[in-house]
Backbone bond lengths (Angstrom), bond angles and torsions (degrees), N, CA, C in turn:
res aa  C-N    CA-C-N  psi(-1)  N-CA   C-N-CA  omega(-1)  CA-C   N-CA-C  phi
1 M - - - 1.440 - - 1.520 109.45 -
2 E 1.296 116.83 28.94 1.451 121.10 -178.06 1.525 112.03 -69.77
3 D 1.312 117.18 -31.28 1.460 120.08 -174.33 1.524 113.50 -97.49
4 G 1.336 117.75 8.69 1.454 120.81 177.78 1.522 114.09 86.32
5 S 1.316 118.62 4.03 1.461 121.21 179.47 1.532 109.70 -81.95
6 Q 1.314 115.03 -174.35 1.460 120.99 179.15 1.533 110.38 -61.95
7 P 1.347 117.62 143.29 1.462 119.54 175.90 1.528 110.80 -65.28
8 T 1.323 117.34 150.31 1.462 120.35 -174.87 1.524 113.50 -95.74
9 Y 1.332 118.95 -21.67 1.462 122.68 -179.93 1.527 111.07 52.56
10 R 1.320 116.08 57.04 1.469 121.48 -175.74 1.522 112.43 -60.08
11 T 1.315 117.44 -40.21 1.466 119.98 -177.34 1.524 111.16 -66.18
12 L 1.314 117.65 -41.85 1.459 120.48 178.00 1.517 111.33 -63.15
13 H 1.322 116.98 -43.01 1.464 120.04 179.37 1.527 111.49 -67.55
14 M 1.339 117.02 -33.54 1.465 120.14 175.81 1.528 110.15 -65.43
15 L 1.341 117.26 -41.89 1.461 120.46 178.05 1.522 111.88 -64.58
16 V 1.318 117.17 -37.94 1.464 120.25 178.40 1.530 109.82 -64.82
17 K 1.318 116.04 -42.89 1.467 120.47 -175.12 1.527 112.55 -76.25
18 H 1.336 117.50 -43.50 1.466 121.01 -172.52 1.527 113.23 -114.85
19 G 1.310 118.43 13.15 1.460 121.35 -174.14 1.510 114.23 -62.33
20 D 1.323 118.14 -43.72 1.464 120.57 -178.34 1.523 111.04 -62.39
21 R 1.319 115.73 -46.55 1.461 120.21 179.84 1.533 110.61 -65.62
22 G 1.316 116.65 -40.01 1.461 120.51 179.76 1.521 112.79 -63.69
23 V 1.325 116.05 -41.62 1.471 119.83 178.35 1.519 110.01 -63.80
24 L 1.316 117.30 -41.75 1.458 120.64 179.92 1.530 111.12 -64.68
25 V 1.322 117.30 -44.65 1.467 121.10 179.19 1.530 110.15 -63.66
26 L 1.314 117.18 -44.86 1.468 121.35 179.13 1.523 110.77 -59.86
27 T 1.311 117.10 -47.80 1.458 121.35 -176.03 1.527 111.66 -66.56
28 V 1.321 117.02 -45.59 1.466 119.56 179.76 1.531 110.24 -65.11
29 G 1.324 117.26 -39.15 1.462 120.02 177.57 1.515 112.81 -61.60
30 V 1.324 116.56 -45.39 1.468 120.44 178.97 1.527 110.16 -65.73
31 L 1.317 117.34 -39.33 1.464 120.75 178.28 1.525 111.04 -61.95
32 L 1.334 116.94 -47.66 1.462 119.96 -179.15 1.526 111.75 -65.06
33 L 1.321 116.89 -42.76 1.465 119.49 178.30 1.532 111.45 -65.12
34 G 1.310 116.42 -39.41 1.465 119.83 178.95 1.516 111.96 -65.42
35 L 1.335 116.74 -44.68 1.465 119.75 178.66 1.526 111.23 -67.17
36 L 1.318 117.19 -36.56 1.464 120.41 175.95 1.533 110.28 -61.81
37 A 1.316 116.66 -44.12 1.467 120.49 178.36 1.523 111.26 -63.56
38 V 1.334 117.02 -39.27 1.466 120.61 179.33 1.524 110.20 -62.32
39 F 1.312 116.86 -47.19 1.459 119.15 -176.34 1.527 112.81 -76.20
40 M 1.322 117.87 -27.89 1.467 119.83 177.12 1.527 111.57 -72.96
41 T 1.315 117.01 -33.37 1.464 119.93 179.80 1.524 112.30 -88.72
42 G 1.314 117.24 -17.38 1.460 120.18 -178.94 1.513 113.39 81.43
43 A 1.316 117.79 7.77 1.467 121.28 -179.43 1.532 109.14 -89.18
44 L 1.331 115.40 74.96 1.470 120.10 -175.48 1.525 112.70 -65.58
45 W 1.332 116.75 -19.58 1.462 119.90 177.59 1.527 111.68 -64.83
46 A 1.335 117.27 -20.84 1.463 121.00 -177.55 1.526 112.90 -84.53
47 A 1.325 117.98 -10.53 1.469 120.53 -178.96 1.531 112.36 -58.58
48 P 1.333 119.74 -45.82 1.469 118.29 176.45 1.531 113.31 -61.69
49 L 1.331 116.45 -33.59 1.463 119.65 177.81 1.531 110.82 -65.69
50 V 1.312 116.30 -38.92 1.467 120.56 177.51 1.522 109.72 -63.48
51 L 1.316 117.00 -43.69 1.468 120.53 -179.23 1.530 111.72 -64.76
52 V 1.320 116.93 -44.83 1.469 120.54 179.55 1.523 110.58 -66.90
53 G 1.330 116.69 -43.22 1.462 120.32 178.98 1.514 112.32 -63.00
54 T 1.323 116.79 -39.29 1.462 120.15 178.27 1.525 110.48 -67.31
55 G 1.316 116.94 -38.64 1.465 119.85 176.54 1.520 111.98 -62.03
56 L 1.319 115.98 -42.41 1.470 119.94 177.66 1.528 111.45 -66.08
57 L 1.329 116.40 -39.83 1.460 120.20 176.61 1.526 110.68 -59.96
58 Y 1.320 117.14 -42.03 1.460 121.07 179.25 1.534 111.03 -60.81
59 V 1.319 116.11 -46.17 1.472 119.89 -178.40 1.525 111.08 -64.85
60 V 1.322 117.36 -44.04 1.468 120.83 -179.39 1.527 110.83 -66.05
61 A 1.325 117.36 -43.83 1.463 120.34 -179.23 1.529 111.11 -66.38
62 R 1.328 117.26 -40.94 1.469 120.04 177.81 1.520 111.15 -63.56
63 S 1.326 116.92 -41.01 1.456 119.27 -179.71 1.522 110.43 -66.67
64 Y 1.329 117.65 -34.91 1.468 120.88 176.86 1.528 110.52 -63.77
65 V 1.319 116.94 -44.14 1.468 120.36 178.91 1.528 110.14 -63.19
66 E 1.308 116.92 -42.22 1.468 119.83 178.70 1.526 110.96 -64.54
67 L 1.315 117.44 -38.89 1.460 121.21 177.86 1.523 110.78 -63.50
68 V 1.311 116.94 -42.17 1.465 120.53 177.30 1.530 109.96 -62.53
69 R 1.311 117.58 -39.45 1.475 120.57 178.71 1.527 111.21 -63.33
70 V 1.318 116.47 -41.15 1.464 119.55 177.73 1.524 110.44 -63.73
71 I 1.314 116.61 -43.83 1.466 120.32 179.46 1.516 110.87 -61.41
72 V 1.320 116.41 -46.06 1.465 119.70 -179.16 1.525 110.63 -63.68
73 D 1.321 117.36 -43.04 1.472 121.04 -178.88 1.527 112.10 -65.59
74 M 1.328 116.73 -38.47 1.461 119.43 -171.94 1.527 114.11 -93.92
75 L 1.334 117.84 -34.79 1.451 119.08 -168.14 1.513 115.47 -108.36
76 L 1.312 118.21 -26.92 1.467 118.70 -176.90 1.518 110.78 -83.58
77 P 1.298 116.48 141.17 1.477 118.96 177.12 1.525 110.13 -68.60
78 K 1.333 113.81 148.17 1.467 119.03 -179.37 1.488 111.25 -107.91
């Protein structure tokens, strides 16, 4: 918006374009790191917590991406 024109909202457009892939990468990364931590510490009781937490992270992140898509579709000028 340096020249006084309409704002571009680069981050929102990036989330719309790459949101699905980003959520998948984020979730798999957290899952792998969590399972690695469980097995490195020997606290096998925490493995179900990692799985449930990763599932919740996936749902929350996906809903955020969908919310951004709705906002971009409805509110931003085209």
